[in-house]
N, C-alpha and C positions, 0 to 999 in steps of 0.2 A: 950216496945215490945208488950204488950197486946193490946195497941191502934192500932199499925200498923198491927198486925195480924187481929184485928177486921175490919180494913179498907180493908185488903185483902179479907177477907171473904165477906164483904159487897159488894165489887166490883164483886165478883163471883155471888153473889145472884142477884145483880142489872142486871147482864147480862143474866138472864133467860128470854126466850121468847117462845111463843107458836110455836110448829113446825107445819107448814102448812099441813103436811102430816098426822102426828099421832095425833095432837091435844094436845100432851103432852108438857112439858116444856124442852127446850134445853138451854144449856149455850152458849150464843152468846154475842159478845161485839160490835155489830154494828146494826144500824137500817136498815130497808129496803132501805131507801134513801141512806144511806152510802154504802150499798151493791151494789146498782145500780151504784153509783159513782165509786166504786172500779172496777167494771166490765167495765165501760166505759174507765177508765184510762188504765186498762190492755189490752183492745181491741186495743188501739193505739200501745202498745208494740208488740202485736201479729202481727199486720199488718206491723210492721217494720221488724220483723223476717221472715215472710212469705208473699209472694205475694198473692193477691186475684186472683183467677182463672178468666181469661178473657173470660167469656161466660155468657152474660146476660141471655140467655135462660136457661142454667143450674142453675145459681144462683136463677132465678125466680122459677124454678121447685123445687129445694130443699127447698127454703123458703116457697112455697105453702104447701108442705108436712109437713114441721116442724110446720108451724103455725096451720095447721089442727090438729096436735097432741097436741100442747101446749094449745089450747083452751079447751081441755078435761082434762087438768091436774089440780093439786091441787092449782095452782097459775095462773088461766086463765087471770087475769087482768094485769099481768106483761107484759111489752113490750119485746118480744123476738126478737133476731137478729140471723139469720142463714147465715153462710158464708162458701163457698167452697174455700179452700186454694189450691194454685198451688204448691203442694208438693207431691212427690212420696211416702212419708212415709205412712204407714198404721195406720191411727190415726183419732180419733174424740175426742173432749174434750169440756168442758163447763166451763165458768167463772161465778162468782157470778153475779146476776142481770139479767140473761137471755141471755148471749152471748154464742152461740153454734157454733162450727166449725167442719167441716168434710173435709178431704183431698181428692183430686182426686185419690190418691193412694188407699184408701180403697174402693172407688166407683168401681174400676175395678173388685173387688171380689164380688160385690153384683149383684143380678140378678133380683130382683123385687122391686117394689115400697114399698111393705110391709116390705122387709128387710131394705130398706132405712129408713122407718118410725120406725123400731125397733132400729136402731142405734141412730136416733135422739131422740126417746122416752127414751132410756137409759140415754142420756146426759141431757135431760129435767128433768129426775128423779133426777139427781145430783143437778140441780138448785132448784126444788121444795122442796127437803129435806134439802136444804141449806147446803150441805156437805162442800163446799168450805168455807162458812162463819163459820161453826163449827170448821173446821180445823184452820182457821185463829184465831178464838177466843181462841182455846186451846193453840196455840203457844203464843198468847199475854199473856194469863194467866201464862204460864210458865216463860215468861220474867218478868212479874210483881212480881211473887214469888221470882225470882232470885234477883231482885232489892231490895226487902225488906230484904231478907236473907243476902245480901252483906253489909247492914248497920251494922249488928251485927257480921258477920263473913267475914272480908275483903278478906280472901282467896278465897271465893266463886267467886269473880270477877276476879280471876286469870284464867290462861289457863285451869287449872283443873276445876275451876268453870264453865267455858264455856262448858266443857265436861258434867258437872253436869246438866247444862241447857239443853243440848241435850238429856240427859237421861230422865229428867223430862218431857221435851216436848214430847219425844218418848212415855213415859208411858201414857201421856194424850191422845196421838193420836193413841194408840195401837188398838183401835176398828175401825179405819178408813181405813182399807184395804179391805179384802175380804167381810166384812159385808156391807160396803157402796156400793161396786160393786154389791153385790147380791140385796140390796135394790133398786139400780138403775135399775137393770133388772126386779125386780118385779113391780116397778112403771111403767117402760116402757111397760111391758106386760099389766098392767092394763089400761094404756092410749090407747094401741092398741085395747083392748077389748071394750073400750068406743066408738070406731070408727068402721069403716068397715074392718079394718085389722085384720088378724089372730094373736093372741098373740104368737102362736107357731113360728112366724117368728123370735122371740128372739132366740129360740133354733137353728133355721136354720142358722142365722147369726153367732152365736158363733161356730156352727159346721164347717162352711166354713172357718172362720178365725182361728179356732184351727187347722184345716188341713193345712192351710197356714203356721201357726206358726211352727207346727211340721216338715213340709217339709223344711221350711227355716232354722230351727235349724240344720237339717241334712246337708244342703248345707253349712251353715255357719261353721260348724265343719270342713268340707272338705276344705273350702276356708280360714280358719283362720280369721274369722271376727265375729262381734257381730250379733246375730240373731235379726230379726225384728219381733216385736209382738205388737198387739193392747193391750192397758192397761187393757181393761175390761175382758180379758180372764182368765179363772181359770186354776188351776194346772192340773185338770183332763179333759177328754173329756166331753162335755156337756151331751152326752148320759148316762154317768156314774155318773153324778153329782146330787145326790138325792135332795139337798137343792134347786138347780136351777130348777129342774123338778117340785118340789112341789110348788115353788113360781110362776112359769109361769102357771102351772096347776090350781092353785087357782084363778089366774086372768082370765084364760080361762073359768072356771066354773061360775064365777060371771059376765061374760061379757054379751053383748047384744045378742039377738037371731037372728039378721039379718045375711045374708050370708057374707062370708069373701071375700075381694077384694085383689088379689095378685098384679095386675098391672105390669106384666112382660113385656108386649108390650110397655106400657107407659115408664117404666124405660129404657128399651133397646133403645127406640127412643131418650130419653133424653140424654143418655150417648154415643150414636153412635158418633164417632169422638173425644172421650175423650182422652187427652194426656196421654201417658204412659211412665214411666221412666223419663229420662232427658227431660226437656222442651226447652233446648237451640236450637236456630237455627244457632249457630255458631260452636259448637263442639259436637260431638256425639260419642258413642261407639256402633259398630255393629259387633257382633260375635267376640269380642275382638280386632277389628280393630278400631283405634282412628283416627278421621278426624276433622280438625279444619279449617273452611272456611276462617276466617280472617287472620290467620297465614299462610294458604296454605300448611299445612303439614299433613302427615299421617304416622302411623306406626302400626305394628301388635304385640300384646302380645301373649304369649303361650295360646293355646286354653283351657287348663285346669287351668289357673290362673283366679282369680277374679279381675276385673278392677273396680276401684272406681273413677269415674269422678266427682270431686268436683269443685266448682267455683274457688278455689284457688290452686288446686293441681290435679295431675293425678298419681294414684298409682295402681300398680298391685301386688297382693299377691298370692304366690304359694299355692298349695293344702297343707293343714295342717298349713299354716301360717309360715313356716320355713324361707322363704325369701321374699323380696319385691323389686320391681323396682319402681323408680320414675322418671318422666320426668320433667326437670326444664328448665326454659328459662332465658337467660342472654341477655338483650337488648343492652349491651355495652361491648362486649368482646374485650380483648386485645390479640394481637399476633396471631399466627397460632393455629390450633386445637391441635398440639403437645404441644406447649408452654402452652396453656390453661390447658391441662390435666396434664402437669408436675406441674404447680402451684397448681392445685386442690388436687393431691394425694401426693405432696411433695416428688417425687421420679423421677429419670431419667430412671429407669428400668420398664419393663413391659408395655411400651407405644409404640404403632405401628401406623404410619401414613397410611392412605388408602383413597380410593375414595368409597363413598357409594351412589349408584344411581346417579352418576355424581356430588356429593357434597363432598367438602373437609372435612375430618374427621380424628379422631384418636381414637383408643381403648386403654383402660388401664386395667391391670390385676395384682392385688396384692393379698396377702393372705386374706385381709379383705375388698377389694374394687374391683369392676369390673363394666365395662360399656363402654360408648363411648361419644365422643363429636362430634357433627355435626354442620357445619356452613351452613346456608341458608340465602342468602341476608346479611342483617347486624346483624343477630342474631346468638347466639350460643344455641344449644339444647343439654342438658346433660341427658343421660340415666344412672342412677346410681343405682346399686344393693347393698342391704344390707342383712345380715343374722343374725338370733338370736344368733348363736354361731360362734366362730372363726373358719374359714375354712369351714363354712356351705354353701358357695357359690359354691363349687367345683361341686356338683352334679347337679347344675343348669347352669353350664357354657354354654352349647350349647344353651339353651333356652334364656339366657341373650344376647348372641351375635347374635342370630337369630333376636331378637327384635331390637338390635342396627342396624343391616344391613337391616332391613325392613323400616327404616326411609326414607321418600321420599317426593318430592313436589307433591301436589295433582294433579290428572288428572281431566279433565272435567267430566268424568263419575262418579268419586268419589264425586265431588262437588254436584252432583244431589242427592246423598244419605244423605246429611247433612240436615236433617229435623226431627222434633220430631216424635217418633212413636205414632200411634193412635190405639185406640180400634175401631174395625169395626164390625158391625153386619152383618152376612151373613146367608143364608139359607143352611143348610146341604143337600148335595146330597147323593143319594144312593151310598154306598161304601165308604163314607168319614169316616175316623178315625182320632183321634187326632195325631197319629203317622204320618199319611200322611200329615196332615195339618202342622205339625211341620217341615217337611222337607224343606219348603220354608219360614219358619218364621225367622224374624230377631232377635228372642230371644235366639238363640244359642242352646247349647246342652240341656238346661233345658226347651226348648219350649213346649214339650209334657206335662210336669208337669204343667207349667203355664197355658196352655190351659184348662186342666182338672180343675184346681183350679178356673180359671175365670168363668167356666160354671157349677160349683158345681157338677162336675162328677169325683172328685178325690176319690180313686186312679184308679179305673178300668172302669168307665163309658165310653160310646161311644155316639156320636151324632146320632140322628135318622133322617132319610130322612124327610125333610120338617121342621125340628126344627131350629128356629133361635139360632145361637150360636155366641160367641164373638171370634174374632181373633185379632192379632196385626199386623199392617203393616205400 
């Protein structure tokens, strides 16, 4: 046992390496070449999960800004790769070895090149401080310790032992949450200070994204869904976060004396035409109306329900999340709509045949199932509602059947609406307000809130005449 323990300790000591940022020793279990290889392999997986955004001009712009920050970092000789992902998620992240990603979703909420540089600088900070490598090494150490322990205590290898491994790993990783994010923000601010960007852009970015997070949490509670948030945000608002203010302030104080560059015009020009929300040119949701060009169908969900248009499903959730509706497609239906509904619900009662906008259909209504079946060409479309509690659909009955009855074949006018939404930069005119601009927005009832968030004027700011602002069309 003594020999094995000595081997374990030796492995830990052998894993010590100099931190590129602090100059101190960190426990790591991979070399820089291994780190780069790990990042390269993970990059392949990321690009299988996410599409790369198809705009060479935007990719080149983000890469130029990122490379400009990276060369002023603690690891300037590392080869960095910056990629814009075609995702509406509000996210940016880094892999070991210099692979940095930012989504088009987060770009919609930024307003200057300095803010873009702040987000990229934060992620570069994770790379230069080798946060990913240190996490990986800590996890490996936990597994190594578990292997040695299991030789002498076989029960450790059991299910309970696996839980023990998780606990040990969690203990080793306990300092890799808030402290790492704060360090990444401090490093990002330091890198901005070494360039022409204002380190305070870190604070501005977190302020904008925190506003977005807080508002989305409010909407998510109403809509019964998970809130969307950027991983780098803290529990408190940045204006009240003393440690963050001190970290960025220190970087600002020690920065260069040259004037700061915001780059608002440059950023707005680069992101004018940026896709927003769904990127599909085949199916879209506009003000809770769903249109699918290839299938040639449309239907309208209740205006106060949240619609989730995923690649493999279409789901609408009621306020509070008490009920949901899902649209399903059957490409090989058998029998009439009534027969189809009877087989589906397993009952002869509660089924009514009808015509919906010239299409053969049937509705079904039981205590725990409600919806309709509509035939169009060779396909069957099923709108089926579910509730969290038995009998919970009763209060949504009218909304459910209104949705069923809204199903129809697309009109030529509707087909023209099936295109992705885009961020557009316009010049505000005298008398423009976000409330007025929201009236014609395809963003629906939350349009005014989104417009304020896009333009960093949440919750009460208004555009000034002559000011360039972002809208969605």
